[in-house]
TIMI-2910 file (N, C-alpha, C, CB; in pm, 1 decimal, decimal comma, always signed):
<rs>
+----------+----------+----------+----------+----------+----------+----------+----------+----------+----------+----------+----------+------+
!      n_x !      n_y !      n_z !     ca_x !     ca_y !     ca_z !      c_x !      c_y !      c_z !     cb_x !     cb_y !     cb_z ! resn !
+----------+----------+----------+----------+----------+----------+----------+----------+----------+----------+----------+----------+------+
! +11121,7 ! +10916,6 !  +5045,3 ! +11146,4 ! +10814,9 !  +5145,4 ! +11182,7 ! +10684,6 !  +5074,8 ! +11022,9 ! +10796,1 !  +5237,7 !  Met !
! +11275,8 ! +10615,0 !  +5129,9 ! +11321,7 ! +10488,7 !  +5074,4 ! +11206,0 ! +10388,2 !  +5072,7 ! +11441,6 ! +10433,3 !  +5155,9 !  Asp !
! +11196,1 ! +10310,3 !  +4965,4 ! +11086,3 ! +10214,3 !  +4950,0 ! +11088,8 ! +10109,6 !  +5062,2 ! +11094,6 ! +10145,0 !  +4812,2 !  Lys !
! +11209,0 ! +10066,8 !  +5103,0 ! +11219,4 !  +9966,0 !  +5208,1 ! +11164,4 ! +10020,1 !  +5341,2 ! +11366,4 !  +9921,2 !  +5224,8 !  Lys !
! +11196,0 ! +10145,0 !  +5371,4 ! +11144,9 ! +10205,9 !  +5494,3 ! +10992,8 ! +10218,7 !  +5486,8 ! +11210,0 ! +10344,9 !  +5518,0 !  Val !
! +10944,0 ! +10259,5 !  +5371,9 ! +10800,1 ! +10273,6 !  +5352,7 ! +10729,7 ! +10138,9 !  +5368,4 ! +10770,2 ! +10333,5 !  +5214,7 !  Phe !
! +10788,5 ! +10033,5 !  +5311,3 ! +10731,1 !  +9899,1 !  +5325,5 ! +10733,3 !  +9853,8 !  +5471,7 ! +10808,1 !  +9798,0 !  +5237,5 !  Asp !
! +10841,9 !  +9884,7 !  +5543,1 ! +10850,4 !  +9848,1 !  +5684,8 ! +10744,8 !  +9921,0 !  +5767,6 ! +10990,2 !  +9879,1 !  +5739,4 !  Asn !
! +10717,8 ! +10047,2 !  +5732,8 ! +10615,2 ! +10122,7 !  +5805,0 ! +10475,2 ! +10066,8 !  +5780,9 ! +10619,7 ! +10269,3 !  +5764,1 !  Leu !
! +10455,3 ! +10005,2 !  +5665,6 ! +10325,6 !  +9945,7 !  +5632,9 ! +10313,0 !  +9801,6 !  +5681,1 ! +10302,8 !  +9951,1 !  +5483,7 !  Lys !
! +10422,1 !  +9744,4 !  +5729,4 ! +10423,2 !  +9604,3 !  +5770,3 ! +10339,0 !  +9583,5 !  +5896,2 ! +10567,1 !  +9556,9 !  +5794,4 !  Ser !
! +10236,7 !  +9502,6 !  +5881,4 ! +10148,7 !  +9473,3 !  +5994,7 ! +10222,7 !  +9396,3 !  +6104,2 ! +10026,6 !  +9393,3 !  +5947,6 !  Glu !
! +10313,4 !  +9307,3 !  +6066,6 ! +10385,0 !  +9226,9 !  +6166,4 ! +10475,7 !  +9313,2 !  +6253,7 ! +10467,8 !  +9118,4 !  +6097,4 !  Ser !
! +10533,4 !  +9418,5 !  +6198,5 ! +10619,3 !  +9506,7 !  +6279,1 ! +10536,6 !  +9586,7 !  +6379,1 ! +10699,0 !  +9602,4 !  +6188,3 !  Arg !
! +10419,4 !  +9632,4 !  +6338,3 ! +10332,2 !  +9705,5 !  +6429,4 ! +10277,1 !  +9612,7 !  +6537,2 ! +10217,3 !  +9771,6 !  +6352,3 !  Trp !
! +10248,2 !  +9488,9 !  +6500,5 ! +10200,4 !  +9391,1 !  +6597,6 ! +10310,6 !  +9359,3 !  +6699,1 ! +10153,6 !  +9262,2 !  +6526,3 !  Leu !
! +10433,6 !  +9346,5 !  +6650,6 ! +10546,5 !  +9322,2 !  +6741,1 ! +10560,4 !  +9439,6 !  +6838,4 ! +10678,8 !  +9301,6 !  +6660,8 !  Arg !
! +10547,8 !  +9562,0 !  +6788,7 ! +10556,7 !  +9679,3 !  +6874,6 ! +10448,0 !  +9676,1 !  +6982,3 ! +10545,3 !  +9807,7 !  +6791,1 !  Leu !
! +10327,8 !  +9638,7 !  +6945,1 ! +10218,6 !  +9627,8 !  +7042,1 ! +10252,3 !  +9525,2 !  +7150,1 ! +10087,2 !  +9589,4 !  +6971,3 !  Leu !
! +10301,3 !  +9407,7 !  +7107,7 ! +10339,4 !  +9304,4 !  +7204,6 ! +10454,0 !  +9352,0 !  +7292,9 ! +10379,0 !  +9174,9 !  +7132,4 !  Phe !
! +10548,0 !  +9424,7 !  +7236,1 ! +10660,7 !  +9475,3 !  +7314,8 ! +10612,0 !  +9569,7 !  +7424,3 ! +10762,1 !  +9547,3 !  +7223,9 !  Met !
! +10519,6 !  +9656,4 !  +7392,0 ! +10466,1 !  +9750,1 !  +7491,0 ! +10389,2 !  +9674,0 !  +7599,7 ! +10374,1 !  +9854,8 !  +7422,8 !  Val !
! +10306,8 !  +9578,1 !  +7559,2 ! +10230,0 !  +9500,8 !  +7656,4 ! +10320,6 !  +9418,2 !  +7747,7 ! +10131,9 !  +9409,4 !  +7584,5 !  Leu !
! +10421,1 !  +9354,6 !  +7689,1 ! +10512,1 !  +9274,3 !  +7770,9 ! +10599,5 !  +9362,0 !  +7859,5 ! +10599,8 !  +9186,7 !  +7682,2 !  Phe !
! +10632,1 !  +9483,1 !  +7814,4 ! +10708,1 !  +9573,8 !  +7899,6 ! +10626,2 !  +9611,6 !  +8023,0 ! +10749,1 !  +9700,1 !  +7821,3 !  Tyr !
! +10498,8 !  +9639,4 !  +8003,5 ! +10411,9 !  +9671,1 !  +8117,9 ! +10400,4 !  +9550,3 !  +8211,1 ! +10271,1 !  +9715,0 !  +8069,2 !  Met !
! +10392,1 !  +9431,1 !  +8154,2 ! +10386,5 !  +9309,5 !  +8234,9 ! +10518,0 !  +9290,1 !  +8310,5 ! +10356,6 !  +9186,7 !  +8146,1 !  Leu !
! +10631,1 !  +9321,7 !  +8247,7 ! +10761,5 !  +9309,6 !  +8313,7 ! +10768,8 !  +9401,6 !  +8435,0 ! +10875,5 !  +9342,3 !  +8215,2 !  Ala !
! +10707,7 !  +9517,1 !  +8425,6 ! +10703,8 !  +9609,9 !  +8538,6 ! +10631,3 !  +9545,8 !  +8657,4 ! +10634,4 !  +9742,4 !  +8497,9 !  Tyr !
! +10519,8 !  +9479,9 !  +8630,9 ! +10443,6 !  +9412,5 !  +8736,1 ! +10523,3 !  +9295,4 !  +8793,4 ! +10307,9 !  +9363,3 !  +8681,5 !  Ile !
! +10586,1 !  +9217,1 !  +8704,2 ! +10665,8 !  +9102,7 !  +8749,1 ! +10783,4 !  +9150,9 !  +8833,9 ! +10716,7 !  +9020,3 !  +8628,1 !  Val !
! +10846,9 !  +9260,3 !  +8793,4 ! +10956,6 !  +9316,3 !  +8872,0 ! +10910,9 !  +9357,7 !  +9010,9 ! +11017,2 !  +9435,3 !  +8800,3 !  Gly !
! +10792,4 !  +9415,5 !  +9019,7 ! +10736,7 !  +9451,3 !  +9149,7 ! +10712,1 !  +9326,2 !  +9234,4 ! +10605,9 !  +9530,5 !  +9132,1 !  Phe !
! +10660,0 !  +9220,0 !  +9173,5 ! +10636,4 !  +9094,7 !  +9248,0 ! +10767,3 !  +9035,4 !  +9298,5 ! +10563,3 !  +8991,9 !  +9159,3 !  Leu !
! +10871,6 !  +9042,6 !  +9216,4 ! +11002,9 !  +8991,9 !  +9258,2 ! +11053,9 !  +9071,0 !  +9378,6 ! +11104,7 !  +9000,0 !  +9141,1 !  Ile !
! +11039,0 !  +9202,4 !  +9374,6 ! +11079,2 !  +9285,6 !  +9487,4 ! +10997,8 !  +9251,5 !  +9611,9 ! +11063,2 !  +9433,9 !  +9452,8 !  Leu !
! +10869,0 !  +9232,2 !  +9596,6 ! +10782,0 !  +9196,0 !  +9708,9 ! +10824,2 !  +9061,7 !  +9768,7 ! +10634,4 !  +9190,0 !  +9663,2 !  Leu !
! +10854,2 !  +8965,4 !  +9683,7 ! +10899,1 !  +8834,8 !  +9732,8 ! +11031,4 !  +8847,9 !  +9807,3 ! +10913,5 !  +8735,3 !  +9616,4 !  Ile !
! +11121,6 !  +8931,7 !  +9756,4 ! +11250,5 !  +8952,2 !  +9823,1 ! +11230,0 !  +9009,5 !  +9963,6 ! +11340,3 !  +9046,3 !  +9739,5 !  Ala !
! +11139,9 !  +9105,4 !  +9976,8 ! +11112,1 !  +9164,3 ! +10108,0 ! +11051,6 !  +9059,7 ! +10201,9 ! +11016,8 !  +9285,3 ! +10094,1 !  Ile !
! +10958,0 !  +8981,1 ! +10149,9 ! +10897,4 !  +8875,4 ! +10232,2 ! +11002,1 !  +8773,1 ! +10273,5 ! +10782,7 !  +8805,7 ! +10155,9 !  Ile !
! +11093,7 !  +8739,5 ! +10183,3 ! +11198,6 !  +8642,6 ! +10216,5 ! +11290,8 !  +8695,9 ! +10326,6 ! +11280,9 !  +8608,2 ! +10091,2 !  Gln !
! +11320,1 !  +8824,8 ! +10323,6 ! +11404,3 !  +8883,5 ! +10428,7 ! +11334,5 !  +8872,0 ! +10563,9 ! +11436,4 !  +9032,1 ! +10397,0 !  Val !
! +11208,5 !  +8908,5 ! +10568,2 ! +11132,4 !  +8899,6 ! +10693,1 ! +11123,7 !  +8753,9 ! +10738,2 ! +10990,3 !  +8959,7 ! +10675,4 !  Val !
! +11095,7 !  +8664,7 ! +10644,6 ! +11087,5 !  +8521,5 ! +10676,9 ! +11222,2 !  +8470,5 ! +10728,3 ! +11043,3 !  +8440,0 ! +10552,6 !  His !
! +11330,1 !  +8519,4 ! +10669,8 ! +11463,6 !  +8479,0 ! +10714,3 ! +11492,5 !  +8520,9 ! +10857,5 ! +11568,5 !  +8537,3 ! +10622,8 !  Gly !
! +11446,9 !  +8640,3 ! +10894,9 ! +11465,3 !  +8684,8 ! +11033,0 ! +11382,6 !  +8601,9 ! +11129,9 ! +11428,6 !  +8831,8 ! +11046,5 !  Phe !
! +11264,9 !  +8558,6 ! +11088,0 ! +11176,1 !  +8483,8 ! +11177,3 ! +11214,5 !  +8336,2 ! +11183,9 ! +11030,9 !  +8497,7 ! +11131,1 !  Ile !
! +11237,3 !  +8272,8 ! +11068,2 ! +11260,1 !  +8128,1 ! +11062,9 ! +11406,2 !  +8089,2 ! +11040,6 ! +11176,5 !  +8068,6 ! +10953,8 !  Lys !
! +11493,5 !  +8183,5 ! +11012,4 ! +11636,1 !  +8159,8 ! +10986,9 ! +11663,4 !  +8085,6 ! +10856,4 ! +11695,4 !  +8082,2 ! +11100,8 !  Ser !
! +11564,8 !  +8079,6 ! +10768,5 ! +11584,6 !  +8016,7 ! +10637,8 ! +11480,4 !  +8071,3 ! +10540,2 ! +11575,0 !  +7860,8 ! +10648,1 !  Glu !
! +11511,4 !  +8068,8 ! +10411,5 ! +11413,8 !  +8118,2 ! +10314,0 ! +11296,3 !  +8021,6 ! +10298,0 ! +11481,4 !  +8140,9 ! +10178,6 !  Pro !
! +11184,0 !  +8074,3 ! +10255,6 ! +11064,5 !  +7994,5 ! +10230,4 ! +11083,0 !  +7922,4 ! +10096,9 ! +10935,1 !  +8083,9 ! +10229,5 !  Asn !
! +11075,6 !  +7790,0 ! +10097,4 ! +11103,5 !  +7710,5 !  +9977,2 ! +10999,6 !  +7733,9 !  +9866,3 ! +11107,7 !  +7561,9 ! +10013,2 !  Ser !
! +10876,0 !  +7754,9 !  +9903,5 ! +10772,4 !  +7780,6 !  +9802,2 ! +10796,4 !  +7914,5 !  +9732,8 ! +10632,0 !  +7778,7 !  +9866,5 !  Arg !
! +10836,1 !  +8013,9 !  +9810,7 ! +10867,1 !  +8143,5 !  +9750,9 ! +10993,4 !  +8137,2 !  +9665,6 ! +10883,1 !  +8249,1 !  +9859,6 !  Leu !
! +11087,3 !  +8050,0 !  +9702,0 ! +11206,7 !  +8030,4 !  +9619,0 ! +11168,2 !  +7976,5 !  +9481,8 ! +11305,8 !  +7934,3 !  +9688,0 !  Leu !
! +11078,6 !  +7878,7 !  +9479,8 ! +11032,3 !  +7822,0 !  +9352,8 ! +10958,0 !  +7926,3 !  +9269,7 ! +10941,6 !  +7700,8 !  +9378,3 !  Asp !
! +10869,7 !  +8002,3 !  +9335,6 ! +10794,4 !  +8106,3 !  +9265,9 ! +10887,2 !  +8213,4 !  +9209,7 ! +10692,1 !  +8169,7 !  +9359,9 !  Leu !
! +10981,3 !  +8257,6 !  +9290,4 ! +11071,8 !  +8363,0 !  +9244,0 ! +11164,0 !  +8313,8 !  +9133,2 ! +11154,6 !  +8415,9 !  +9360,1 !  Ser !
! +11201,5 !  +8187,0 !  +9135,4 ! +11284,6 !  +8133,0 !  +9027,4 ! +11208,8 !  +8138,6 !  +8894,5 ! +11327,3 !  +7987,2 !  +9059,1 !  Ala !
! +11081,7 !  +8100,0 !  +8896,2 ! +11000,8 !  +8107,4 !  +8774,8 ! +10979,2 !  +8250,6 !  +8729,0 ! +10867,2 !  +8040,5 !  +8797,2 !  Gly !
! +10952,7 !  +8341,1 !  +8823,5 ! +10932,9 !  +8481,7 !  +8788,5 ! +11060,4 !  +8543,8 !  +8732,4 ! +10886,1 !  +8560,5 !  +8910,6 !  Leu !
! +11175,9 !  +8506,3 !  +8788,7 ! +11303,6 !  +8557,4 !  +8737,3 ! +11325,2 !  +8514,7 !  +8592,6 ! +11420,4 !  +8508,2 !  +8824,4 !  Asn !
! +11298,1 !  +8388,8 !  +8563,3 ! +11315,2 !  +8339,1 !  +8426,9 ! +11213,9 !  +8403,6 !  +8332,3 ! +11301,0 !  +8186,0 !  +8423,5 !  Gln !
! +11092,9 !  +8425,4 !  +8379,6 ! +10990,3 !  +8489,7 !  +8298,3 ! +11029,2 !  +8634,6 !  +8268,1 ! +10853,5 !  +8484,5 !  +8369,6 !  Tyr !
! +11079,4 !  +8704,7 !  +8368,7 ! +11126,2 !  +8841,9 !  +8349,7 ! +11237,1 !  +8845,6 !  +8244,7 ! +11176,2 !  +8901,4 !  +8483,3 !  Phe !
! +11328,3 !  +8749,5 !  +8253,3 ! +11437,4 !  +8740,8 !  +8155,9 ! +11382,9 !  +8716,6 !  +8014,7 ! +11535,4 !  +8628,3 !  +8195,1 !  Tyr !
! +11284,7 !  +8628,1 !  +8000,5 ! +11225,1 !  +8602,0 !  +7869,2 ! +11159,6 !  +8728,0 !  +7812,3 ! +11121,8 !  +8488,8 !  +7879,1 !  Gln !
! +11093,0 !  +8803,8 !  +7897,4 ! +11029,3 !  +8927,6 !  +7850,9 ! +11134,5 !  +9025,6 !  +7801,6 ! +10945,1 !  +8991,7 !  +7963,3 !  Ile !
! +11240,7 !  +9043,1 !  +7878,2 ! +11346,4 !  +9136,2 !  +7839,2 ! +11412,8 !  +9090,2 !  +7709,7 ! +11451,2 !  +9149,2 !  +7951,5 !  Ile !
! +11433,3 !  +8960,8 !  +7694,2 ! +11490,6 !  +8908,5 !  +7570,2 ! +11401,0 !  +8941,4 !  +7451,4 ! +11511,6 !  +8756,5 !  +7580,3 !  Gln !
! +11271,2 !  +8928,3 !  +7468,0 ! +11176,8 !  +8957,5 !  +7360,0 ! +11172,1 !  +9106,6 !  +7329,2 ! +11037,0 !  +8907,4 !  +7396,5 !  Phe !
! +11164,6 !  +9188,8 !  +7431,5 ! +11152,2 !  +9333,6 !  +7412,2 ! +11277,2 !  +9391,7 !  +7345,7 ! +11127,1 !  +9403,2 !  +7546,8 !  Val !
! +11393,5 !  +9335,5 !  +7374,5 ! +11518,1 !  +9387,8 !  +7318,7 ! +11559,7 !  +9319,0 !  +7188,7 ! +11628,5 !  +9373,8 !  +7420,0 !  Thr !
! +11469,3 !  +9242,9 !  +7128,5 ! +11491,7 !  +9174,2 !  +7000,2 ! +11600,0 !  +9065,5 !  +7007,7 ! +11530,2 !  +9275,9 !  +6894,2 !  Tyr !
! +11633,5 !  +9018,6 !  +7126,4 ! +11728,6 !  +8908,6 !  +7138,0 ! +11662,4 !  +8773,5 !  +7116,3 ! +11795,4 !  +8911,6 !  +7273,7 !  Asn !
! +11529,9 !  +8771,0 !  +7121,0 ! +11454,6 !  +8648,1 !  +7099,4 ! +11322,4 !  +8685,3 !  +7033,6 ! +11431,5 !  +8570,4 !  +7233,6 !  Asp !
! +11281,6 !  +8607,1 !  +6935,3 ! +11155,7 !  +8633,9 !  +6866,3 ! +11038,3 !  +8557,9 !  +6926,6 ! +11168,9 !  +8598,8 !  +6720,3 !  Asp !
! +11065,6 !  +8469,3 !  +7020,4 ! +10960,0 !  +8390,8 !  +7083,7 ! +10889,1 !  +8475,2 !  +7188,2 ! +11017,3 !  +8262,5 !  +7147,5 !  Thr !
! +10758,3 !  +8485,5 !  +7174,9 ! +10680,1 !  +8560,8 !  +7272,6 ! +10674,7 !  +8480,6 !  +7403,2 ! +10535,6 !  +8590,6 !  +7218,6 !  Lys !
! +10694,1 !  +8548,5 !  +7516,5 ! +10685,5 !  +8479,8 !  +7646,3 ! +10544,0 !  +8432,3 !  +7677,0 ! +10733,7 !  +8571,9 !  +7757,7 !  Pro !
! +10529,9 !  +8365,7 !  +7791,1 ! +10400,8 !  +8319,4 !  +7839,8 ! +10301,8 !  +8434,7 !  +7834,8 ! +10412,3 !  +8262,6 !  +7983,7 !  Tyr !
! +10182,7 !  +8418,8 !  +7787,9 ! +10103,4 !  +8299,9 !  +7763,6 ! +10111,7 !  +8247,0 !  +7620,2 !  +9962,1 !  +8328,2 !  +7797,2 !  Pro !
! +10200,0 !  +8302,7 !  +7538,6 ! +10214,0 !  +8256,9 !  +7400,9 ! +10312,2 !  +8140,9 !  +7389,1 ! +10258,8 !  +8371,4 !  +7312,3 !  Phe !
! +10385,6 !  +8113,3 !  +7494,0 ! +10472,4 !  +7995,4 !  +7501,5 ! +10459,3 !  +7939,7 !  +7642,9 ! +10623,5 !  +8030,7 !  +7466,6 !  Ser !
! +10528,5 !  +7831,2 !  +7669,8 ! +10518,5 !  +7767,1 !  +7800,8 ! +10578,8 !  +7855,0 !  +7909,3 ! +10588,0 !  +7630,8 !  +7799,2 !  Asp !
! +10526,6 !  +7836,3 !  +8030,9 ! +10585,8 !  +7903,1 !  +8146,6 ! +10727,6 !  +7849,7 !  +8163,0 ! +10500,3 !  +7879,8 !  +8277,0 !  Trp !
! +10822,7 !  +7936,2 !  +8196,5 ! +10961,1 !  +7888,8 !  +8208,1 ! +10974,2 !  +7777,8 !  +8310,7 ! +11053,5 !  +8003,7 !  +8245,2 !  Pro !
! +11041,2 !  +7671,0 !  +8269,1 ! +11058,8 !  +7556,4 !  +8357,0 ! +11167,8 !  +7580,2 !  +8458,2 ! +11089,6 !  +7433,0 !  +8276,9 !  Gly !
! +11174,7 !  +7487,5 !  +8549,3 ! +11274,1 !  +7495,4 !  +8653,9 ! +11410,8 !  +7463,8 !  +8596,3 ! +11240,0 !  +7400,4 !  +8769,0 !  Glu !
! +11509,5 !  +7545,7 !  +8628,6 ! +11645,6 !  +7520,7 !  +8581,6 ! +11707,2 !  +7408,0 !  +8662,9 ! +11732,3 !  +7648,8 !  +8591,5 !  Lys !
! +11793,3 !  +7332,8 !  +8596,7 ! +11865,1 !  +7226,9 !  +8667,2 ! +11965,9 !  +7291,1 !  +8760,6 ! +11935,4 !  +7129,7 !  +8567,8 !  Glu !
! +11979,4 !  +7240,8 !  +8882,2 ! +12076,5 !  +7298,6 !  +8974,4 ! +12218,8 !  +7278,6 !  +8922,5 ! +12061,4 !  +7236,3 !  +9114,0 !  Pro !
! +12300,7 !  +7378,9 !  +8940,9 ! +12439,5 !  +7371,8 !  +8895,5 ! +12520,1 !  +7306,2 !  +9005,5 ! +12496,7 !  +7513,5 !  +8860,1 !  Val !
! +12589,7 !  +7199,8 !  +8969,2 ! +12672,5 !  +7128,6 !  +9065,1 ! +12817,9 !  +7159,4 !  +9034,6 ! +12645,6 !  +6975,7 !  +9060,9 !  Asn !
! +12881,7 !  +7237,3 !  +9121,5 ! +13020,1 !  +7278,3 !  +9098,7 ! +13119,3 !  +7165,3 !  +9124,3 ! +13054,0 !  +7396,6 !  +9186,7 !  Asp !
! +13075,2 !  +7055,8 !  +9181,3 ! +13164,5 !  +6946,6 !  +9214,5 ! +13183,3 !  +6846,3 !  +9101,8 ! +13114,1 !  +6876,6 !  +9334,5 !  Gln !
! +13101,2 !  +6859,3 !  +8993,1 ! +13112,7 !  +6764,8 !  +8882,6 ! +13244,9 !  +6782,9 !  +8810,7 ! +12996,6 !  +6781,6 !  +8784,6 !  Glu !
! +13307,5 !  +6675,5 !  +8777,8 ! +13430,4 !  +6678,5 !  +8700,4 ! +13552,0 !  +6720,0 !  +8781,0 ! +13414,3 !  +6770,4 !  +8585,2 !  Gly !
! +13536,8 !  +6728,7 !  +8914,3 ! +13650,3 !  +6769,5 !  +8998,9 ! +13711,8 !  +6648,3 !  +9059,4 ! +13607,3 !  +6867,7 !  +9109,0 !  Val !
+----------+----------+----------+----------+----------+----------+----------+----------+----------+----------+----------+----------+------+
</rs>
């Protein structure tokens, strides 16, 4: 076996990353379920009130960004561990399509 592969297999940081990846993947499954639940509640709320619930919009925006951070970490696109090891994703600035027109 190649020495580099053997060293990688003995690397504690790689095994720790794998553990975090598995844990965050399980958490992503729960977050995905919450996003689906919020979507269903928003549909029902839309039929009753004719508009989405603003508090649920804020919650779902944060959950969407958190889900994205988890996927970025699990797929090695980002080395930063998501919440609770970093800050909860902040609110994105609204995109204004009228700027510069």
